[in-house]
N, C-alpha and C positions, 0 to 999 in steps of 0.2 A: 819698393819692399809693399808685398800687400798687406793688408788689414790681419788673414788667419793667418799668415805665415806670424806675421808679431805679437798673436794672444798664444800661439804657441810655445812662445819663446820665456825659460821665467826671468825675474828679476833681476837676477845677476847680467845676462844676457841682454838684456834689454840696455840696463845702464852702460855696458861696454859698446853696444852696439852703437846708442846717442852719444856716448863721448866721442867714437870712429867718426859717426857722420857731422859732427859740429866740427871738428878738426879738418875732414874733409873742405866742409862749409867755406872754413875760414880762409882755406890756402886757394880755392877756388874765388874766392871773395875779393883776396890780395894780387892775386893774380890779373882778373881784369881792372882792378885800382893800378896797378903799374901799367896798363897800357899791353901787358901781352897778349898776342893771341888765343881764342880757345878754340880748342876740336869740337866741342858739342855743348853752344848756348844754353841748351836746355836741362845741363845737368844740375845746372844750381836751383832750379825749379823744383827737380826731383829731388832732392837733396831735403830741402825746407819742407817737401810734402811729408818725406819718410821722416824726418823729426816732428814733424805734428802728429802723426800717426802712431807714433811711439809714445809722445806725452799725453796722446787720448788715451791711448790703455792702459799708461799707466796710471791716470789719475780715475779710472772708473773703478767703484767697486767691484770686487771681485767675487761676482756672481755670488752676492749674500742676498737670500730672500727676507723680505719685511715681513 
């Protein structure tokens, strides 16, 4: 997910997408810990980066000028 796409989303969608990504991350990490083979090993990294991007956009001030 690109940062531009994330900035266009409203707060409800951001929260929903964040919870979906966290659930997906838990499933992927769980599969790794159980020793199951992974189809795409880079997927965990991409999910973590997407979560970080969403949290960064959520915590930024909403374009307010001083």
